[in-house]
N, C-alpha and C positions, 0 to 999 in steps of 0.2 A: 385613560383616567387622569384627572387633573391633579396636579401636585400642589398641596397646600403650602409647600416651601417656596413656591414661585408665584406669589400674589400678583406680581406685575404682569405675568403672562396671562393669568386669569382675567385681570382687568382689561387687557388688550383684546382678548377673544370676545368677552362680553360686549365691549364697545363696538367691535366689528360687527357682531350679531345685530346690535341695535341699529347701527348705521345701514347695514345691508337691508334689514327689514323696513327701516324707515324709508330708504330710497325706493325699495320695491313698492311700498304702499303709495308713495308720492307719485312714482312714475306710472304705475298701472291704474291709479285712481284719478289721474289728472284729467282725463276726458270728462268724467262726471263733475269734477270740480269746476272745470271751464264751463261746462254746460250750465252749472248752477249760477256761475257769475254772470255769464253773457246771455243766457237764454232763460234763466229763472228756474224756480222749483216746479215740480209737477203741478202744484196748485196754481201757481202763477201762469203757467203755460195754459192751463185749462181756462183761467179767467181771460187770458188774451184770446184764446181760440173762440170763446163765446162772444167776446166783444167784436171780433172781426166778423163772425157770422152774422151778428145782429146788424152791424154797420153795412155789410154788403147786401143784406136783405131789404134795406130801406131804399126805395126809389125816390130820389130827391125831386121836389120837396114832398111829393105824395104819389101813390101808385097811379098809373095811367088809367084814365077814364076813356074808354073807347067810344062812347056815345057821340061826342062832338065830331069825331073823325067819321063815324058811320053816317052822320047826318050830311056831311059834306060829300062823301062818296056816293050817297044815295041820289044826289043831284046829277050824277054822271051815268050815262048808258055805256057800259063796257061792251066792246065788240071783238069778236075773234079775228085773227089775222093781222093784228097790229101789236108791235112790240117796241118799247122804248128802251134806250140804254143811256147811261151817263158814265162815261169812262174817263179815267185819268183826272179826276177832280184834284185840284192842286191848292197848296197853301198849308198853313197850320191847321190844327184841329178845329178852330173856330170857323175858318173859312170853308174847310172841307165839309164840315157839318152843315153849314148854311147852304152850300151848293147842292149837297145831296137832298136836303129837305125841299129846296126849290125844284129840283129835278123831279122828285116824287110828286110834288104838287101839280106840276105841269102834266105829268103822266096820268094823274087822276083826271085832270081836265080832259086830256085827249082820249081817255077811255080805252087804254091799251094795257098790255102786260108790261112787266118791267124786269130787266136783267139786274141782278144784284149789283149795285154800284161799285166802282173801283176808284183808286186814287193814284196820283203820281208820287213817287218816292223823292223826297227832298234830297238835294245834293249835300251830303254830310260835310264836304269840304268847303262849301259855299252856301250858307243858310239862305241867302237871297235867291238862289237858284231853285225855284219851286216847280217850274214847268219842265221837268225832265221827261225823258221817254221811257223811264223805268216804271212800269205799272205794278201796283200791289193790290191785293184784294181788300175788301171791306174790313176784314178782321185784322188788318194791319193796325188799325186804331179803334175800331168799333166791334161790338159783339154781333156777329152775323145772325146767330140763332134768335136773339132778342129782336133784331130788326124784322126778321121773317115772321116771327110769332106776333109781334105787335101790329105790323102792317096787315097781316092776313086777317087778324081779328078786327082791326079797325076799318079795313077796306076789303071785305071778303070778295068783292067782284074783281079785284085785281089779282092776276096770276103772276107768280114770281119764278124766275129761272136763274140758275147759276151762270149759264152761258147763252148767248143768243142762238147758237145752233141747237140748243135743247128745245127751242120753240117748235111746236108742231108744224111740219111741212116747211121748215126754214130753208131746206135745200132747194125748194121751188119758189123762193121769194122773188118779188118783183124788183129786179135790178139790184144795184149796190145800195147800201144804206144811205138814207137821206140825212143831211145835217141841218140842224136848226138851232137858232138862238132863242131863248125863251121870250125875249122882248123884241124880237125882230118885227113884229106886227105893229109895234108902237115905238119906233126908234127915237122919237122926240119926246118921250115921256119925261115928266119931271123927276128930280132926284128922289122924290117920295115914292116912286114906283109907278106901275101901270095905272092908267086912268080907268081902263075898262077890263079888269081882270076876269069878270064873269063872261065876257065875250070871247075869251081866248079860244075856246073850243070852236066857235064859229069861224074865227080868223084862221085857225089851223086847218079846218076842213076845206075852206076856200083855197088855202094854199096848196093842199093836196090836189084839189080839182084843177087848179091852174097848171099843175105839173102832170095832169092826166094820169094821176095815180089813184087806183081804186083798191080799197082794202078788202081782201078776200081771204077766207080761211085756207083756201087751196093755194093761194099765191100771196103769202104774207108780205107785209111792209115793215121794214126796220127803220126807225128814226132815231138818230143819235143826237142827244142834246150836247151842245157846247157848254162852256162854263156859264152857269146862271148864278149871279151873286147880287143880292140886295135889290132886285127889281120887282119882286112879287110882293104886293102888300097883303101879307097874311091877315092883317086886322080886318080885311074885307070878309073873311070867313068867321069873324066873331072872336071875342076874347077867350071863350072856352076852348075853341079849336086851337088857338095860339098856344095856350097853356099845355095842351095835351099832345099836339102834333110833334113837337120836338122830342118827346119821350120815346118815339119809335126808335131813336138812336141811343144806344147805351154803350158806355166805354168798355174796353176789354176787361174781362174778369180778373186777369192777373194784375192789372194796374189798379183795379178797384180794391183788390186785396192789399196791395202795398199802401194805398191811401188809408185803408182802415188800420193798418199797423202803424202808420204815422200818427194817426189820431190816438191810438192806444198809448204810444210812447209819450206823446205830449201829455196825455192824462196822467200817466204814471210818473213821469219825470218832474212835472211842474204842479202836480196835485190839482189838476183842472177838473171842474165838474162837467165833463163831457159825457153825455148820454148818447150812445150810438144809435138809439131808436128815435132820437129827436132831430129834426131837420137843422135847426140853429139853436145852439145853447148860449144863453147870455153869460157874460163874465168869464169867458174862456180865453180865446186868443184873437189877435188882430191879423188879418190877411192883407198883405201888401204885394201887389203885382207890379214889378218894375220892368218896363219894356224898354230896355237899353241894349239889346243884342245888336250885332252887326247888321242884320237884315232890316231891323227897324230904323236904325240910323241911316241906312242907305235909302229906304223908302220914304222916310219922313225927316229930311235934313234939319238939324237943330237950328240952322240959320233962318229957316222959314217957319218952323213949328215949335212953339214955346215949350210944350211938354215933351219934346224930344231931347231937351237939355237936362242933364243929370241933376243940376242944382234945383231946377224948377220941380222936377218929379219928387226929389227928396223933400223939399220944403212943403209941398202939398201933403205928402204922406205924413210928415212929422206933425203938421198942424192937426190932421185928422186923428193921428195916433194919440196926441195929447187930449183931444176931446173924448176919445174912447175910454181913457183911464185903464187900458189893458197893459199887462206887463210882459206878455209873451207875443212876439211878432213872428209869424210864419211868412217867409218871403218866397215868392215864385219868380224865378228868373233863370234864364239859360246862361247867365254869365256870373260865375262865382265871384269874380273880382268886384263886380258891381255890388253884390251882397255884402262883401267885406267892407267896401267903401261906405255903404249905407249904415252899417253898424258903427263904423268909425266916426262918421259924421254925426250920428246921434250922440255918441260919447262926447264929442267936441261941443255939441250944442249944450249939454248939461254943464260941462266944465266952464264954458263961457258965461253961463248965467247961473251961478251956484245958488242964488236966492230966489230963483223963479219957481221953486217947488217941483221942477221936472225930476223925474225918477229914472233910475236905470231900468232898461228893458233887456230881455233876452231875445236875440235874433237867431232864428233857426231855419233850416231848410230840410227838405226830404233827405238830403245826403247826410245831414247831422243826426237824423232820427232813426234811419233804418240801419240795421246791423246784420253782420254775418251774411247768410245766404240771401237775405232780402236785399241787402246793399249790393251784393253781386248781381242779383237779377236786375236791379235798377240800372246799374252801370253797364249792363249788357244791352240795354234798350237804346233806341235812337233818340235824338233830340225831341221829336214830336211825340214819341211814345212816353218819354219821361214827363212831358207836359201834362199828360192825362192824370198823373198822380196829383199834381198841383191843382188841377181843375176840381177834383172831388174834395180835396182838403179845403179849398177856398169856398166851396158851396156852404160848408158848415161853420165858417168863421163867424165870431160874434159881430165883427165889423170888417168891412172889406173896402178897398179902394184900388182903382186902376185908371189907366189913361183912356181917352176917347178914341185914339187912333189905332187901337188894337181890338181885334174881335174877341180875344180871350176875356177881358174884363166885362165886355158887354154880355157875353154868353153867361158868365157867372152872375152878374148883377140882375139881368132880366129874369133868370130862373129864380133867384132869391126874391125878386120883387113880387112873385106870386103870393108870398106870405105877408106882404106889406099891408098896412092899414090904408095906404093911399091907392086910389084907382089909377091915377096918372103917374107919369114918370118924373116930371120936373117938380120936385117938392123941396121943402126945407132950404130955401134960399138959392136954388139953382134952376137954370132952364135946361139942364141936361138931366141925367138920372141921379137923383139924390133922395134916398129915403132913409128909414131908420136902420136899415141893414147894410146898404151899399152906397158908394159914392163914385161917380165917374168925374174925375177932376176937371176943373175948368168950366167955361161957359161956351155956349154956341159960338160966340164971337171969336173964341180961340180956335174953333174948329169949323170953318165954313163948309166943310165937306162931309159932315157926319149926320146930315139930316135923315138918311135912311134908317139909321139906328133908332133915332128919337121917334120917328113916325111909325115904328112898329113893323119894319120889314124883317126883323130879326127874331125868329121864333126860338 
């Protein structure tokens, strides 16, 4: 029983009661509070979930149309007893993607089955070391099920196998696998690609005959393609085929989900009118691809290549950013120091010209926008896997720019070009790719070795 003569004690006990219960409420309810602060209310979580689902359900820039692929495959007579494989494709996702598509196209020509392609794992300690002996499966970067589904529907005559020894009667094959280069029948072809792509099947069959190799279901023949890069002129198959063929390859679902969350966070944080169902939304964000990582500097020395120089890349990006009028800049780069220098250089550009009307912009990356478990998932990925997130965010940017000596921006810009009002690539004052959605910086004179991109060898 409390004593009214001792009000001090009563006050002390009541105070302790309040403190204890306050502490209990704070401690035991903190997970919900943190969830509310960092992950949002249930309503917001539902909005985010719906946004991500809608973004992931959109095949950029439009769902695949199998008919152009079927028409090309219909020109080929597929035969039992022949299986092709393309193993250890190497490079970044742009190069690997192109190599796989070329391999598939040659295999269609050859009229054989195909082993699901694989790739070489880049050396994480040396980004320039891309031709390692460590082989990883297709789903290291790409979605295997989508590849099998799309190619099976587009080219029903082609059989697909996970491994070469899954092929019927493979244990009775004719000798060891043969090795072939896609362009070995036209070794002196121009940089634009093969002169006679439709005669490749004839050249290939003659090559087998010269080796006294007969294709038989009872004694299969295994042919391994070496690296095939930029030598097959896919434009020969028609524009419709070019637009659809590349869609047989889709990026990993987990990276697509992270890209969708990046888009949602940009929409939320900067109040951008991003509709996940729309391929490209105007008036949202600017996409800048900065190719200044160590492997790029090694392959394209700044002393020889103008746009391997940081100041040249920055200046081109800044000029294009000013033309766009956009205030949020999403940067794709494997070097965070370069991103910081980019933002700092823009700030100095404004300070040096206060009366120019230039405005402040917000520079962000996927690392800035992903939070919690999503950030942890990203950081657990390799250099090339993380790049997939940037690919899909760049696809939907209102304006985009990259360099001509990287496969990344060409892949992005050419896919976006399908939505352009222009039928050709060189528009709006450039002889490279420049349309209302994307810009490949510079002119052909700056890049004497980029003809294959311009002439349509890049699906």
